[in-house]
Structures are given as structure tokens and as C-alpha cells.
N, C-alpha and C positions, 0 to 999 in steps of 0.2 A: 381693065383688071380686076380682076376680085381681090380685093384687099379687106382686112380686119375690120376696116372703119365702113365697107359697102351694105348697106341696111340690106335685111333680107326683109320682103314682103309676101306675109302669111294674108290670105284669104281664104275668111270660112264661108262653107258651103251648109254649115248642117251635121245633122248626121249625129248617130248616135252617142259620138265625143261631147257632143254638147247636148244631150238630151237629158232630162229633170223628169224626178216620178215622184209627185205629191203625195200620193198615199197606196192604199191597196183596191179603189175603188175609181184611180184612171189610171189611164195611158200613157206611157213616156210620150213626151214633148220635146220640140227641137229647143233648146230656150238660149237664152244671150251665151254668145262664149266665152267660153274661161279659159283662152287660149292666154292670155296674157297674165294670165292669174299662175296658170303653169309655170310659165316662164321667170316669174318675179317667182317664185317656192325654189327653182331652179338656180335662182341666180345670174341668168342666162344676162351677161355686159355685151354681147355684141348687139349695135343698133336693127332695130329687126320695126315694121310697123303694122300693122291689122287693120283689116280692109273687110267689112261684111258684105257678102253679095247675094245670098238669100238664106234663108233658113229656113232648111227642109230635110225632113227624112229623103237619102237619095232615091227609093221606089216614086216619091212623088215628083223628084225632076225631069221639067220636060225638055223640050227639044230648045224651047226659048232662054231655059235657064241655063242649059247647057253651052249656049253660044254666047250668053252674057260672060256666062265663065271666060269662055274663051276669049272673049274679047277683052276683058278687061288685064285677064295674064294679056296677051297682045300688045294694050297700051300701056302697061307700067312701062313707068321708066328704070323699073328694076329689073333687073335680069336674073337675079335668082328666086325663087316664087314657090313656098309650101301653101298648099294646098289642104288645109282638112277639110273631109266628104267624109259623106259613109261608103260603106266596104259592098255595099249589095249592087251597085252601080258605078260603081270608081273606075271600073276598067274601060266604063263607054264612055267619061267625060276622058280619060285619055289620049283617047281614040280619036276626040278632036283638037287635040291640043299640039299632037304631033307634029302637024305639018306648022307649027309657030317655032321659026328660027331663033338662032343665038339665045337663047333663053334656059333655064337649069329647072329644071318644075318637080316639085314630088310632092303626091297625095299621099296621105295619113288620117287616116280616123282609129276607130277605136272596134272591141267587141260589147265592151262594157264603158259609161259611159264614166266620164271625167273626176266626176262628182262624187264617185263610188270608191271607196277606199284601195278595194279588191283590182282598180280597173287597168288595162295595158296601156292610154292614154297616151299618159306621161311618158314611159320608155319610147311609147312611137313618137310619139312628137321631138323627143329627144334624138331617134335614130334621125327622123328627115332633119332637122337641124345638121345634125351631119351630114347626112346624104347633100344637101343643097351648095354646101358647104364645098366637099371633093370632087363630086361627079361633072362627068363633061357636059356639053349643053344635051336635054333629049329631055325623055320624060318616064317618070320613077313613080314607082310604088314603095314605102316599108311600111313594112307590116309584120309585127310575131320576129323582131327580132333580123328579119330579111330586108333586102333591098333589090329588088327585082326593077329590069326593064319594063315599062308598062304594057309592051305589046308582048312580053313574053312572059305573062303571068295569068292565073285564073281564080277567082276566090273555087275553095272546095268546099260546101256548104256542111257537107258530111265530116269533115275534116275540123270544120269551122276555123278555115286558114286559106293563106292564099298560098299558091303553087306553081312554080314553073309550068308552062305546058308545055305537052308529049310525053 
């Protein structure tokens, strides 16, 4: 039974949500996660645990990385899991997670780094936190104010948004 005391696991994998920009001559790089800081700023009191899986742009994730993410979800004692992930291949990772029973998994990312003042990261993370507590077991993606079943969504690059398939 999922209660107010049941901890939520946050697995971090990198992506734009955790990118750092050094200067005008640098590329963005995935840095140390800022999830604990975002949740502290939001005054989240629900128990959670953060665990880093990888620290990569999602375009750089390999099949082995995705298998590692899947294995960490399957082995976790928590049944409610949020995964921070780059948006470009989020749906690919979600497909691999679909076969894991009895878990509510929410993938979330950002279109601008969380360290930027005008980032969507905090809002998206809040959506993921709410979704993981209320949704039935399955795999979901929360982005841009919407909650999607992971098997019913695609990233529309032209719109810069996730949209329902079809």
C-alpha cells in the first residue's frame, strides 16, 4: 500500500535537466544532479531517495545504459520511481521499462537546464512527483504540464513538446 510515508526513488540519468553551461566557448555538459536542491527549494517533505544511474545526454545512452536503468528500476525496493532523463530518447527508455510489473514509473526531463532561471525543470519535476503518487502501476512521461502514458506519446521536435501519438 502506497502511503504518505512510502519513499519515492528518483533515478538520475542526465539529460538537459542536469546540464551545466560554463561559458560562451563551451558546450553544455551534464553535471551533478540538482534534484535534491529543487526538492529542497520546493519544500518537499515526502520521503525520497536519489540515486545516480548514469550522467549522459540521452542521445549518448547506449543499449547497455538502458538495460542498467531497467535493472535498477526492477531491483529497487521502492514501487514508485521517477527517472530524470533527456527528452530526445525518453520514449525509447520508457519502452524498455514497460515489462516491469507492479511499479509506477514516471520519466521526466526539461527543455532548458534546471540551473537556468527560466527552466521548465522544477514544474516538470513537480508534475512527476504528483503523477507517481496518483497513477496506477505503469510507465508515464510528464512534460510541459501534461501526463502521458509512455506508450502513447512522441516528442514533436518542431513544436518542442511531447504530444499524443496519432
